[in-house]
C-alpha positions in Angstrom: 0.0 0.0 0.0 1.1 3.4 -0.9 1.6 6.6 1.3 1.2 8.8 -1.5 -2.6 9.9 -1.6 -4.5 12.7 -3.7 -4.5 16.0 -1.9 -6.8 18.3 -3.4 -7.7 21.7 -2.6 -10.6 23.7 -3.0 -9.4 25.0 -6.6 -8.7 21.6 -7.6 -12.0 20.5 -6.5 -13.8 23.1 -8.6 -11.7 22.4 -11.4 -12.5 18.7 -11.2 -16.3 19.7 -11.1 -16.1 22.0 -14.0 -14.2 19.0 -16.1 -16.9 16.5 -15.2 -19.8 18.7 -15.7 -18.5 20.3 -19.1 -21.4 18.5 -21.0 -24.5 19.9 -18.8 -22.7 23.0 -18.9 -23.0 23.4 -22.8 -26.2 21.8 -23.2 -27.9 23.9 -20.3 -26.4 27.1 -22.1 -27.9 26.1 -25.6 -31.0 25.0 -24.1 -31.6 28.5 -22.0 -30.7 30.4 -24.8 -33.2 28.6 -27.2 -35.7 28.7 -24.6 -35.4 32.4 -23.7 -35.2 34.0 -27.0 -35.8 37.5 -25.7 -32.8 37.4 -23.2 -30.5 34.8 -24.9 -27.2 35.8 -22.5 -29.3 35.4 -19.2 -31.0 32.4 -20.8 -27.8 31.0 -21.4 -26.1 31.9 -18.3 -29.0 30.4 -16.1 -29.2 27.3 -18.3 -25.6 26.7 -18.0 -25.8 26.9 -14.3 -28.7 24.4 -14.2 -27.4 22.2 -16.8 -23.9 22.0 -14.7 -25.8 21.3 -11.4 -28.2 18.7 -12.7 -25.2 17.0 -14.9 -23.2 16.8 -11.3 -25.9 15.5 -9.6 -26.4 12.8 -12.0 -22.8 11.9 -12.1 -22.9 11.6 -8.4 -26.2 9.4 -8.4 -24.2 7.2 -10.9 -21.3 6.7 -9.0 -23.2 5.8 -6.0 -25.1 3.1 -7.9 -24.1 -0.5 -8.3 -23.4 0.4 -12.2 -21.0 3.4 -11.0 -18.5 0.8 -9.2 -15.3 0.6 -11.2 -13.8 -2.0 -9.2 -15.2 -4.2 -6.7 -13.5 -6.1 -3.9 -14.3 -9.5 -5.2 -12.6 -8.2 -8.5 -9.4 -7.3 -6.6 -9.3 -10.6 -4.6 -9.5 -13.2 -7.7 
């Protein structure tokens, strides 16, 4: 077992969240700009925030599910 572990600061965690949530950010901005045609910039901004949050929530729920487990203890023992 290694003594070296990942050490993440607040900026590292924010960068990881932006990388993981990038598809939701883009899709949300597109949907928001299309849905609120009168104020496209505000629609894109609010849509991007909503899309990012929904994508990150989906990612967290997926990782908590049985399908989100990359390596199980049984696979390691074999």
